[in-house]
N, CA, C, O and the ligand as a Tripos MOL2 file, in Angstrom:
@<TRIPOS>MOLECULE
protein
  281   279    71     0     0
PROTEIN
NO_CHARGES

@<TRIPOS>ATOM
      1 N          57.7070  166.4970  -25.4790 N.3       1 MET1
      2 CA         58.2320  165.3020  -26.2170 C.3       1 MET1
      3 C          56.9760  164.4530  -26.6330 C.2       1 MET1
      4 O          56.1520  164.0800  -25.7980 O.2       1 MET1
      5 N          56.8810  164.1790  -27.9350 N.am      2 GLU2
      6 CA         55.8760  163.3380  -28.2860 C.3       2 GLU2
      7 C          56.2800  161.9570  -28.5900 C.2       2 GLU2
      8 O          57.4270  161.6960  -28.9520 O.2       2 GLU2
      9 N          55.2720  160.9810  -28.4370 N.am      3 SER3
     10 CA         55.6880  159.6830  -28.7760 C.3       3 SER3
     11 C          54.5870  159.0790  -29.7060 C.2       3 SER3
     12 O          53.4270  159.0220  -29.2980 O.2       3 SER3
     13 N          54.8930  158.6760  -30.8140 N.am      4 LYS4
     14 CA         53.8930  158.2250  -31.9190 C.3       4 LYS4
     15 C          54.4110  156.8800  -32.3600 C.2       4 LYS4
     16 O          55.5730  156.4780  -32.2950 O.2       4 LYS4
     17 N          53.2950  156.2240  -32.8400 N.am      5 VAL5
     18 CA         53.4810  154.8290  -33.4340 C.3       5 VAL5
     19 C          53.1650  154.7930  -34.8720 C.2       5 VAL5
     20 O          52.0360  155.1400  -35.2180 O.2       5 VAL5
     21 N          54.0290  154.4150  -35.7520 N.am      6 LEU6
     22 CA         53.8080  154.4300  -37.1350 C.3       6 LEU6
     23 C          53.6720  153.0440  -37.5110 C.2       6 LEU6
     24 O          54.4130  152.2000  -37.0080 O.2       6 LEU6
     25 N          52.6250  152.6850  -38.5060 N.am      7 LYS7
     26 CA         52.6630  151.3960  -39.0460 C.3       7 LYS7
     27 C          53.4230  151.3500  -40.3800 C.2       7 LYS7
     28 O          53.0540  152.0520  -41.3210 O.2       7 LYS7
     29 N          54.4200  150.5780  -40.4640 N.am      8 VAL8
     30 CA         55.1940  150.5820  -41.6310 C.3       8 VAL8
     31 C          55.3200  149.1480  -42.2670 C.2       8 VAL8
     32 O          55.6720  148.1800  -41.5940 O.2       8 VAL8
     33 N          55.0010  149.0680  -43.6540 N.am      9 MET9
     34 CA         55.1580  148.0050  -44.3120 C.3       9 MET9
     35 C          56.4790  147.7970  -45.0790 C.2       9 MET9
     36 O          57.1640  148.7910  -45.3180 O.2       9 MET9
     37 N          56.8970  146.5450  -45.4910 N.am     10 GLY10
     38 CA         58.1280  146.2820  -46.0180 C.3      10 GLY10
     39 C          59.3060  145.8330  -45.2620 C.2      10 GLY10
     40 O          60.3720  145.5220  -45.7930 O.2      10 GLY10
     41 N          59.0520  145.8110  -43.9030 N.am     11 MET11
     42 CA         60.1080  145.3250  -43.0320 C.3      11 MET11
     43 C          60.1670  143.8140  -42.8240 C.2      11 MET11
     44 O          59.2520  143.2120  -42.2610 O.2      11 MET11
     45 N          61.2600  143.2170  -43.2900 N.am     12 SER12
     46 CA         61.0590  141.7520  -43.2840 C.3      12 SER12
     47 C          62.1440  141.1750  -42.4220 C.2      12 SER12
     48 O          61.9820  140.0100  -42.0610 O.2      12 SER12
     49 N          63.2310  141.8160  -42.0340 N.am     13 CYS13
     50 CA         64.3380  141.1910  -41.2540 C.3      13 CYS13
     51 C          65.0350  142.4430  -40.4030 C.2      13 CYS13
     52 O          64.7670  143.6410  -40.4890 O.2      13 CYS13
     53 N          65.9470  141.8280  -39.6140 N.am     14 ASP14
     54 CA         66.8200  142.6700  -38.6570 C.3      14 ASP14
     55 C          67.4660  143.8550  -39.5140 C.2      14 ASP14
     56 O          67.6430  144.9950  -39.0840 O.2      14 ASP14
     57 N          67.7820  143.4130  -40.7670 N.am     15 HIS15
     58 CA         68.4630  144.5960  -41.4820 C.3      15 HIS15
     59 C          67.4820  145.7390  -41.7920 C.2      15 HIS15
     60 O          67.8640  146.9090  -41.7970 O.2      15 HIS15
     61 N          66.3420  145.4190  -42.0250 N.am     16 CYS16
     62 CA         65.2560  146.4910  -42.1950 C.3      16 CYS16
     63 C          65.1320  147.3570  -40.9860 C.2      16 CYS16
     64 O          65.0540  148.5810  -41.0910 O.2      16 CYS16
     65 N          65.1130  146.7300  -39.8280 N.am     17 VAL17
     66 CA         64.9080  147.2940  -38.6660 C.3      17 VAL17
     67 C          66.1970  148.2150  -38.4900 C.2      17 VAL17
     68 O          66.0050  149.3610  -38.0850 O.2      17 VAL17
     69 N          67.2980  147.8610  -38.7220 N.am     18 GLN18
     70 CA         68.5440  148.5770  -38.7560 C.3      18 GLN18
     71 C          68.5820  149.8330  -39.5070 C.2      18 GLN18
     72 O          69.0420  150.8950  -39.0870 O.2      18 GLN18
     73 N          68.0250  149.6050  -40.7280 N.am     19 THR19
     74 CA         68.0540  150.6310  -41.8070 C.3      19 THR19
     75 C          67.0910  151.8130  -41.2360 C.2      19 THR19
     76 O          67.4100  153.0020  -41.2420 O.2      19 THR19
     77 N          65.9690  151.3420  -40.7850 N.am     20 ILE20
     78 CA         64.9310  152.3290  -40.3200 C.3      20 ILE20
     79 C          65.3780  153.1780  -39.0320 C.2      20 ILE20
     80 O          65.1670  154.3780  -38.8560 O.2      20 ILE20
     81 N          65.9870  152.3650  -38.2450 N.am     21 THR21
     82 CA         66.3260  152.9820  -36.9720 C.3      21 THR21
     83 C          67.5440  154.0310  -37.1470 C.2      21 THR21
     84 O          67.6110  155.0980  -36.5360 O.2      21 THR21
     85 N          68.4510  153.5820  -38.0360 N.am     22 GLN22
     86 CA         69.5120  154.5480  -38.3190 C.3      22 GLN22
     87 C          69.1120  155.7150  -39.0780 C.2      22 GLN22
     88 O          69.6580  156.8040  -38.8970 O.2      22 GLN22
     89 N          68.1060  155.5230  -39.9880 N.am     23 ALA23
     90 CA         67.6700  156.7610  -40.7850 C.3      23 ALA23
     91 C          66.9220  157.7240  -39.9720 C.2      23 ALA23
     92 O          67.0770  158.9390  -40.0910 O.2      23 ALA23
     93 N          66.1020  157.1750  -39.1360 N.am     24 VAL24
     94 CA         65.2530  158.0520  -38.2870 C.3      24 VAL24
     95 C          65.9180  158.5280  -37.0430 C.2      24 VAL24
     96 O          65.5350  159.6050  -36.5860 O.2      24 VAL24
     97 N          66.7700  157.9370  -36.4920 N.am     25 GLU25
     98 CA         67.5570  158.2740  -35.3020 C.3      25 GLU25
     99 C          68.5730  159.4370  -35.5990 C.2      25 GLU25
    100 O          69.0390  160.1100  -34.6800 O.2      25 GLU25
    101 N          68.8920  159.6430  -36.8900 N.am     26 GLY26
    102 CA         69.7440  160.5800  -37.1620 C.3      26 GLY26
    103 C          69.1750  162.0040  -37.5390 C.2      26 GLY26
    104 O          69.8560  162.9920  -37.8140 O.2      26 GLY26
    105 N          67.7500  161.9230  -37.4990 N.am     27 MET27
    106 CA         67.0030  163.0820  -37.7930 C.3      27 MET27
    107 C          67.0970  163.9910  -36.5950 C.2      27 MET27
    108 O          67.2140  163.5750  -35.4420 O.2      27 MET27
    109 N          67.0290  165.4410  -36.9940 N.am     28 PRO28
    110 CA         67.0060  166.5220  -35.9610 C.3      28 PRO28
    111 C          65.7240  166.3010  -35.1400 C.2      28 PRO28
    112 O          64.6530  166.1080  -35.7170 O.2      28 PRO28
    113 N          65.8160  166.3280  -33.8770 N.am     29 GLY29
    114 CA         64.4150  166.3130  -33.1050 C.3      29 GLY29
    115 C          64.0930  165.0110  -32.6610 C.2      29 GLY29
    116 O          63.3050  164.8900  -31.7220 O.2      29 GLY29
    117 N          64.6020  164.0030  -33.2130 N.am     30 VAL30
    118 CA         64.2670  162.6850  -32.8250 C.3      30 VAL30
    119 C          65.1470  162.1080  -31.7300 C.2      30 VAL30
    120 O          66.3690  162.1640  -31.8670 O.2      30 VAL30
    121 N          64.6110  161.5650  -30.6640 N.am     31 SER31
    122 CA         65.3820  161.1660  -29.6050 C.3      31 SER31
    123 C          65.4600  159.6960  -29.4000 C.2      31 SER31
    124 O          66.4290  159.1990  -28.8250 O.2      31 SER31
    125 N          64.4240  158.9480  -29.8740 N.am     32 ARG32
    126 CA         64.3440  157.6030  -29.6300 C.3      32 ARG32
    127 C          63.5580  156.9210  -30.9150 C.2      32 ARG32
    128 O          62.5900  157.4950  -31.4150 O.2      32 ARG32
    129 N          64.0130  155.7370  -31.3800 N.am     33 VAL33
    130 CA         63.3240  154.9660  -32.3920 C.3      33 VAL33
    131 C          63.2810  153.5100  -31.7760 C.2      33 VAL33
    132 O          64.2600  152.9870  -31.2440 O.2      33 VAL33
    133 N          62.0310  152.9060  -31.9070 N.am     34 GLN34
    134 CA         61.9240  151.5860  -31.5580 C.3      34 GLN34
    135 C          61.1670  150.8040  -32.5990 C.2      34 GLN34
    136 O          60.0340  151.1870  -32.8890 O.2      34 GLN34
    137 N          61.6900  149.7240  -33.2010 N.am     35 VAL35
    138 CA         61.0100  149.0530  -34.2550 C.3      35 VAL35
    139 C          60.5800  147.6110  -33.7440 C.2      35 VAL35
    140 O          61.3450  146.8130  -33.2020 O.2      35 VAL35
    141 N          59.2630  147.4130  -33.9990 N.am     36 ASN36
    142 CA         58.7790  146.1940  -33.5790 C.3      36 ASN36
    143 C          58.3200  145.4250  -34.9130 C.2      36 ASN36
    144 O          57.2190  145.5970  -35.4370 O.2      36 ASN36
    145 N          59.2770  144.5840  -35.3730 N.am     37 LEU37
    146 CA         59.2170  143.8170  -36.6810 C.3      37 LEU37
    147 C          57.8780  143.0910  -36.8040 C.2      37 LEU37
    148 O          57.2090  143.1480  -37.8360 O.2      37 LEU37
    149 N          57.4460  142.2950  -35.5390 N.am     38 GLU38
    150 CA         56.2900  141.5550  -35.7080 C.3      38 GLU38
    151 C          55.0210  142.2300  -35.8000 C.2      38 GLU38
    152 O          54.0760  141.7680  -36.4390 O.2      38 GLU38
    153 N          54.9890  143.4060  -35.1170 N.am     39 LYS39
    154 CA         53.8090  144.1860  -35.2830 C.3      39 LYS39
    155 C          53.8390  145.2770  -36.3080 C.2      39 LYS39
    156 O          52.9040  146.0630  -36.4550 O.2      39 LYS39
    157 N          54.9620  145.3020  -37.0250 N.am     40 LYS40
    158 CA         55.2370  146.3210  -38.1620 C.3      40 LYS40
    159 C          55.1180  147.7220  -37.4510 C.2      40 LYS40
    160 O          54.6490  148.6540  -38.1040 O.2      40 LYS40
    161 N          55.4560  147.8900  -36.3430 N.am     41 ALA41
    162 CA         55.2110  149.2660  -35.6480 C.3      41 ALA41
    163 C          56.6700  149.9100  -35.3730 C.2      41 ALA41
    164 O          57.6200  149.2850  -34.9010 O.2      41 ALA41
    165 N          56.6740  151.1800  -35.7270 N.am     42 VAL42
    166 CA         57.7840  151.9380  -35.4880 C.3      42 VAL42
    167 C          57.3980  153.1210  -34.4020 C.2      42 VAL42
    168 O          56.6540  154.0540  -34.7040 O.2      42 VAL42
    169 N          57.9320  152.9800  -33.2440 N.am     43 THR43
    170 CA         57.5640  154.0510  -32.3740 C.3      43 THR43
    171 C          58.7920  155.0980  -32.2400 C.2      43 THR43
    172 O          59.9680  154.7900  -32.0490 O.2      43 THR43
    173 N          58.2870  156.3490  -32.3750 N.am     44 VAL44
    174 CA         59.2330  157.3420  -32.3930 C.3      44 VAL44
    175 C          59.0290  158.4120  -31.4010 C.2      44 VAL44
    176 O          57.9170  158.9230  -31.2650 O.2      44 VAL44
    177 N          60.0340  158.7720  -30.7080 N.am     45 ASP45
    178 CA         59.9030  159.8340  -29.6910 C.3      45 ASP45
    179 C          60.7620  161.0800  -30.3790 C.2      45 ASP45
    180 O          61.9000  161.0000  -30.8410 O.2      45 ASP45
    181 N          59.9720  162.1650  -30.3260 N.am     46 PHE46
    182 CA         60.4740  163.3280  -31.0040 C.3      46 PHE46
    183 C          59.9480  164.7680  -30.4260 C.2      46 PHE46
    184 O          58.8470  164.9220  -29.8960 O.2      46 PHE46
    185 N          60.8340  165.7000  -30.6030 N.am     47 GLU47
    186 CA         60.4120  166.9890  -30.2810 C.3      47 GLU47
    187 C          59.5740  167.7200  -31.1830 C.2      47 GLU47
    188 O          60.0640  168.1710  -32.2180 O.2      47 GLU47
    189 N          58.1940  167.9130  -30.8690 N.am     48 ALA48
    190 CA         57.3370  168.4830  -31.9400 C.3      48 ALA48
    191 C          57.7560  169.9540  -32.3630 C.2      48 ALA48
    192 O          57.3070  170.4390  -33.4010 O.2      48 ALA48
    193 N          58.5860  170.6240  -31.5770 N.am     49 SER49
    194 CA         59.0720  171.8740  -32.0580 C.3      49 SER49
    195 C          60.1490  171.8350  -33.1470 C.2      49 SER49
    196 O          60.4720  172.8470  -33.7680 O.2      49 SER49
    197 N          60.7030  170.6060  -33.3610 N.am     50 GLN50
    198 CA         61.8760  170.3560  -34.2840 C.3      50 GLN50
    199 C          61.5470  169.5940  -35.4450 C.2      50 GLN50
    200 O          62.1860  169.7340  -36.4880 O.2      50 GLN50
    201 N          60.5460  168.7560  -35.3310 N.am     51 THR51
    202 CA         60.2430  167.9490  -36.5200 C.3      51 THR51
    203 C          58.7390  167.4390  -36.4360 C.2      51 THR51
    204 O          58.0860  167.7190  -35.4310 O.2      51 THR51
    205 N          58.2330  166.7750  -37.3600 N.am     52 ASP52
    206 CA         56.8890  166.3180  -37.1840 C.3      52 ASP52
    207 C          56.8000  164.9200  -37.8250 C.2      52 ASP52
    208 O          57.7710  164.3840  -38.3610 O.2      52 ASP52
    209 N          55.4620  164.3080  -37.7300 N.am     53 LEU53
    210 CA         55.2030  162.9880  -38.0970 C.3      53 LEU53
    211 C          55.4070  162.8100  -39.6120 C.2      53 LEU53
    212 O          55.8650  161.7840  -40.1150 O.2      53 LEU53
    213 N          55.0330  163.8860  -40.2810 N.am     54 LYS54
    214 CA         55.0780  163.9430  -41.8220 C.3      54 LYS54
    215 C          56.4450  163.8030  -42.2290 C.2      54 LYS54
    216 O          56.7430  162.9440  -43.0590 O.2      54 LYS54
    217 N          57.3460  164.5990  -41.7020 N.am     55 THR55
    218 CA         58.7390  164.5310  -41.9980 C.3      55 THR55
    219 C          59.4030  163.1500  -41.8280 C.2      55 THR55
    220 O          60.0900  162.6110  -42.6950 O.2      55 THR55
    221 N          59.1200  162.6350  -40.6080 N.am     56 ILE56
    222 CA         59.6140  161.3250  -40.2550 C.3      56 ILE56
    223 C          59.1580  160.1870  -41.2720 C.2      56 ILE56
    224 O          59.9320  159.4020  -41.8190 O.2      56 ILE56
    225 N          57.8890  160.2210  -41.4250 N.am     57 SER57
    226 CA         57.3150  159.2830  -42.5000 C.3      57 SER57
    227 C          57.8470  159.3780  -43.8290 C.2      57 SER57
    228 O          57.9520  158.3900  -44.5550 O.2      57 SER57
    229 N          58.1960  160.5690  -44.1800 N.am     58 ALA58
    230 CA         58.9200  160.7120  -45.5120 C.3      58 ALA58
    231 C          60.2320  160.0840  -45.4650 C.2      58 ALA58
    232 O          60.6290  159.4230  -46.4250 O.2      58 ALA58
    233 N          60.9500  160.2460  -44.3920 N.am     59 LYS59
    234 CA         62.3280  159.7050  -44.3720 C.3      59 LYS59
    235 C          62.2690  158.1890  -44.3220 C.2      59 LYS59
    236 O          63.2240  157.5600  -44.7760 O.2      59 LYS59
    237 N          61.2590  157.5730  -43.8250 N.am     60 ILE60
    238 CA         60.9760  156.0000  -43.7640 C.3      60 ILE60
    239 C          60.7060  155.6770  -45.2570 C.2      60 ILE60
    240 O          61.2830  154.7560  -45.8350 O.2      60 ILE60
    241 N          59.8300  156.4580  -45.8240 N.am     61 ASP61
    242 CA         59.4540  156.1200  -47.2510 C.3      61 ASP61
    243 C          60.7670  156.1510  -48.0640 C.2      61 ASP61
    244 O          61.0390  155.2350  -48.8400 O.2      61 ASP61
    245 N          61.5060  157.1170  -47.8960 N.am     62 GLU62
    246 CA         62.7610  157.5570  -48.6460 C.3      62 GLU62
    247 C          63.7530  156.2830  -48.4140 C.2      62 GLU62
    248 O          64.5470  155.9460  -49.2920 O.2      62 GLU62
    249 N          63.6590  155.6680  -47.2940 N.am     63 ALA63
    250 CA         64.6440  154.5640  -46.9480 C.3      63 ALA63
    251 C          64.1830  153.1970  -47.6680 C.2      63 ALA63
    252 O          64.8440  152.1580  -47.6440 O.2      63 ALA63
    253 N          62.9780  153.3630  -48.2920 N.am     64 GLY64
    254 CA         62.4490  152.0830  -49.1160 C.3      64 GLY64
    255 C          61.3870  151.4460  -48.4900 C.2      64 GLY64
    256 O          61.1220  150.3250  -48.9230 O.2      64 GLY64
    257 N          60.6190  151.9370  -47.4530 N.am     65 PHE65
    258 CA         59.5440  151.3240  -46.7650 C.3      65 PHE65
    259 C          58.2250  152.2970  -46.9520 C.2      65 PHE65
    260 O          58.2210  153.4560  -47.3670 O.2      65 PHE65
    261 N          57.2720  151.6110  -46.5890 N.am     66 GLU66
    262 CA         56.0300  152.2780  -46.7500 C.3      66 GLU66
    263 C          55.2280  152.5090  -45.4330 C.2      66 GLU66
    264 O          54.8230  151.5730  -44.7430 O.2      66 GLU66
    265 N          55.0290  153.8110  -45.1390 N.am     67 VAL67
    266 CA         54.3210  154.2150  -43.9000 C.3      67 VAL67
    267 C          52.7750  154.0740  -44.2090 C.2      67 VAL67
    268 O          52.2920  154.7790  -45.0950 O.2      67 VAL67
    269 N          52.0940  153.3080  -43.6010 N.am     68 VAL68
    270 CA         50.7150  153.0950  -44.0940 C.3      68 VAL68
    271 C          49.7410  153.7710  -43.0780 C.2      68 VAL68
    272 O          48.6670  154.1720  -43.5260 O.2      68 VAL68
    273 N          49.9880  153.9180  -41.8840 N.am     69 ALA69
    274 CA         49.3550  154.7110  -40.8580 C.3      69 ALA69
    275 C          50.1500  155.2530  -39.7730 C.2      69 ALA69
    276 O          51.1930  154.6950  -39.4330 O.2      69 ALA69
    277 N          49.7150  156.3310  -39.1930 N.am     70 GLY70
    278 CA         50.5440  156.9420  -38.0970 C.3      70 GLY70
    279 C          49.6390  157.6960  -37.2590 C.2      70 GLY70
    280 O          50.0680  158.3020  -36.2770 O.2      70 GLY70
    281 CU         65.2530  143.2650  -44.1240 Cu       71 CU71
@<TRIPOS>BOND
     1     1     2 1
     2     2     3 1
     3     3     4 2
     4     3     5 am
     5     5     6 1
     6     6     7 1
     7     7     8 2
     8     7     9 am
     9     9    10 1
    10    10    11 1
    11    11    12 2
    12    11    13 am
    13    13    14 1
    14    14    15 1
    15    15    16 2
    16    15    17 am
    17    17    18 1
    18    18    19 1
    19    19    20 2
    20    19    21 am
    21    21    22 1
    22    22    23 1
    23    23    24 2
    24    23    25 am
    25    25    26 1
    26    26    27 1
    27    27    28 2
    28    27    29 am
    29    29    30 1
    30    30    31 1
    31    31    32 2
    32    31    33 am
    33    33    34 1
    34    34    35 1
    35    35    36 2
    36    35    37 am
    37    37    38 1
    38    38    39 1
    39    39    40 2
    40    39    41 am
    41    41    42 1
    42    42    43 1
    43    43    44 2
    44    43    45 am
    45    45    46 1
    46    46    47 1
    47    47    48 2
    48    47    49 am
    49    49    50 1
    50    50    51 1
    51    51    52 2
    52    51    53 am
    53    53    54 1
    54    54    55 1
    55    55    56 2
    56    55    57 am
    57    57    58 1
    58    58    59 1
    59    59    60 2
    60    59    61 am
    61    61    62 1
    62    62    63 1
    63    63    64 2
    64    63    65 am
    65    65    66 1
    66    66    67 1
    67    67    68 2
    68    67    69 am
    69    69    70 1
    70    70    71 1
    71    71    72 2
    72    71    73 am
    73    73    74 1
    74    74    75 1
    75    75    76 2
    76    75    77 am
    77    77    78 1
    78    78    79 1
    79    79    80 2
    80    79    81 am
    81    81    82 1
    82    82    83 1
    83    83    84 2
    84    83    85 am
    85    85    86 1
    86    86    87 1
    87    87    88 2
    88    87    89 am
    89    89    90 1
    90    90    91 1
    91    91    92 2
    92    91    93 am
    93    93    94 1
    94    94    95 1
    95    95    96 2
    96    95    97 am
    97    97    98 1
    98    98    99 1
    99    99   100 2
   100    99   101 am
   101   101   102 1
   102   102   103 1
   103   103   104 2
   104   103   105 am
   105   105   106 1
   106   106   107 1
   107   107   108 2
   108   107   109 am
   109   109   110 1
   110   110   111 1
   111   111   112 2
   112   111   113 am
   113   113   114 1
   114   114   115 1
   115   115   116 2
   116   115   117 am
   117   117   118 1
   118   118   119 1
   119   119   120 2
   120   119   121 am
   121   121   122 1
   122   122   123 1
   123   123   124 2
   124   123   125 am
   125   125   126 1
   126   126   127 1
   127   127   128 2
   128   127   129 am
   129   129   130 1
   130   130   131 1
   131   131   132 2
   132   131   133 am
   133   133   134 1
   134   134   135 1
   135   135   136 2
   136   135   137 am
   137   137   138 1
   138   138   139 1
   139   139   140 2
   140   139   141 am
   141   141   142 1
   142   142   143 1
   143   143   144 2
   144   143   145 am
   145   145   146 1
   146   146   147 1
   147   147   148 2
   148   147   149 am
   149   149   150 1
   150   150   151 1
   151   151   152 2
   152   151   153 am
   153   153   154 1
   154   154   155 1
   155   155   156 2
   156   155   157 am
   157   157   158 1
   158   158   159 1
   159   159   160 2
   160   159   161 am
   161   161   162 1
   162   162   163 1
   163   163   164 2
   164   163   165 am
   165   165   166 1
   166   166   167 1
   167   167   168 2
   168   167   169 am
   169   169   170 1
   170   170   171 1
   171   171   172 2
   172   171   173 am
   173   173   174 1
   174   174   175 1
   175   175   176 2
   176   175   177 am
   177   177   178 1
   178   178   179 1
   179   179   180 2
   180   179   181 am
   181   181   182 1
   182   182   183 1
   183   183   184 2
   184   183   185 am
   185   185   186 1
   186   186   187 1
   187   187   188 2
   188   187   189 am
   189   189   190 1
   190   190   191 1
   191   191   192 2
   192   191   193 am
   193   193   194 1
   194   194   195 1
   195   195   196 2
   196   195   197 am
   197   197   198 1
   198   198   199 1
   199   199   200 2
   200   199   201 am
   201   201   202 1
   202   202   203 1
   203   203   204 2
   204   203   205 am
   205   205   206 1
   206   206   207 1
   207   207   208 2
   208   207   209 am
   209   209   210 1
   210   210   211 1
   211   211   212 2
   212   211   213 am
   213   213   214 1
   214   214   215 1
   215   215   216 2
   216   215   217 am
   217   217   218 1
   218   218   219 1
   219   219   220 2
   220   219   221 am
   221   221   222 1
   222   222   223 1
   223   223   224 2
   224   223   225 am
   225   225   226 1
   226   226   227 1
   227   227   228 2
   228   227   229 am
   229   229   230 1
   230   230   231 1
   231   231   232 2
   232   231   233 am
   233   233   234 1
   234   234   235 1
   235   235   236 2
   236   235   237 am
   237   237   238 1
   238   238   239 1
   239   239   240 2
   240   239   241 am
   241   241   242 1
   242   242   243 1
   243   243   244 2
   244   243   245 am
   245   245   246 1
   246   246   247 1
   247   247   248 2
   248   247   249 am
   249   249   250 1
   250   250   251 1
   251   251   252 2
   252   251   253 am
   253   253   254 1
   254   254   255 1
   255   255   256 2
   256   255   257 am
   257   257   258 1
   258   258   259 1
   259   259   260 2
   260   259   261 am
   261   261   262 1
   262   262   263 1
   263   263   264 2
   264   263   265 am
   265   265   266 1
   266   266   267 1
   267   267   268 2
   268   267   269 am
   269   269   270 1
   270   270   271 1
   271   271   272 2
   272   271   273 am
   273   273   274 1
   274   274   275 1
   275   275   276 2
   276   275   277 am
   277   277   278 1
   278   278   279 1
   279   279   280 2
@<TRIPOS>SUBSTRUCTURE
     1 MET1         2 RESIDUE 1 A MET
     2 GLU2         6 RESIDUE 1 A GLU
     3 SER3        10 RESIDUE 1 A SER
     4 LYS4        14 RESIDUE 1 A LYS
     5 VAL5        18 RESIDUE 1 A VAL
     6 LEU6        22 RESIDUE 1 A LEU
     7 LYS7        26 RESIDUE 1 A LYS
     8 VAL8        30 RESIDUE 1 A VAL
     9 MET9        34 RESIDUE 1 A MET
    10 GLY10       38 RESIDUE 1 A GLY
    11 MET11       42 RESIDUE 1 A MET
    12 SER12       46 RESIDUE 1 A SER
    13 CYS13       50 RESIDUE 1 A CYS
    14 ASP14       54 RESIDUE 1 A ASP
    15 HIS15       58 RESIDUE 1 A HIS
    16 CYS16       62 RESIDUE 1 A CYS
    17 VAL17       66 RESIDUE 1 A VAL
    18 GLN18       70 RESIDUE 1 A GLN
    19 THR19       74 RESIDUE 1 A THR
    20 ILE20       78 RESIDUE 1 A ILE
    21 THR21       82 RESIDUE 1 A THR
    22 GLN22       86 RESIDUE 1 A GLN
    23 ALA23       90 RESIDUE 1 A ALA
    24 VAL24       94 RESIDUE 1 A VAL
    25 GLU25       98 RESIDUE 1 A GLU
    26 GLY26      102 RESIDUE 1 A GLY
    27 MET27      106 RESIDUE 1 A MET
    28 PRO28      110 RESIDUE 1 A PRO
    29 GLY29      114 RESIDUE 1 A GLY
    30 VAL30      118 RESIDUE 1 A VAL
    31 SER31      122 RESIDUE 1 A SER
    32 ARG32      126 RESIDUE 1 A ARG
    33 VAL33      130 RESIDUE 1 A VAL
    34 GLN34      134 RESIDUE 1 A GLN
    35 VAL35      138 RESIDUE 1 A VAL
    36 ASN36      142 RESIDUE 1 A ASN
    37 LEU37      146 RESIDUE 1 A LEU
    38 GLU38      150 RESIDUE 1 A GLU
    39 LYS39      154 RESIDUE 1 A LYS
    40 LYS40      158 RESIDUE 1 A LYS
    41 ALA41      162 RESIDUE 1 A ALA
    42 VAL42      166 RESIDUE 1 A VAL
    43 THR43      170 RESIDUE 1 A THR
    44 VAL44      174 RESIDUE 1 A VAL
    45 ASP45      178 RESIDUE 1 A ASP
    46 PHE46      182 RESIDUE 1 A PHE
    47 GLU47      186 RESIDUE 1 A GLU
    48 ALA48      190 RESIDUE 1 A ALA
    49 SER49      194 RESIDUE 1 A SER
    50 GLN50      198 RESIDUE 1 A GLN
    51 THR51      202 RESIDUE 1 A THR
    52 ASP52      206 RESIDUE 1 A ASP
    53 LEU53      210 RESIDUE 1 A LEU
    54 LYS54      214 RESIDUE 1 A LYS
    55 THR55      218 RESIDUE 1 A THR
    56 ILE56      222 RESIDUE 1 A ILE
    57 SER57      226 RESIDUE 1 A SER
    58 ALA58      230 RESIDUE 1 A ALA
    59 LYS59      234 RESIDUE 1 A LYS
    60 ILE60      238 RESIDUE 1 A ILE
    61 ASP61      242 RESIDUE 1 A ASP
    62 GLU62      246 RESIDUE 1 A GLU
    63 ALA63      250 RESIDUE 1 A ALA
    64 GLY64      254 RESIDUE 1 A GLY
    65 PHE65      258 RESIDUE 1 A PHE
    66 GLU66      262 RESIDUE 1 A GLU
    67 VAL67      266 RESIDUE 1 A VAL
    68 VAL68      270 RESIDUE 1 A VAL
    69 ALA69      274 RESIDUE 1 A ALA
    70 GLY70      278 RESIDUE 1 A GLY
    71 CU71       281 GROUP 0 **** ****
């Protein structure tokens, strides 16, 4: 199990948090998503054999946000 923190721009309210949480939580291999709006941080726990940070970042971008570091 890997746990990584992504820096995500564009989150401004609880709705954004909800959108990202739902988008990433539904991905295969992802077991937990925690969004910290204040720190603009998205912590993702995932199984490295099933997905990777690049795929997860792409999903967040697709949802309308920008991953600036991970
Ligand atoms: Cu919002």
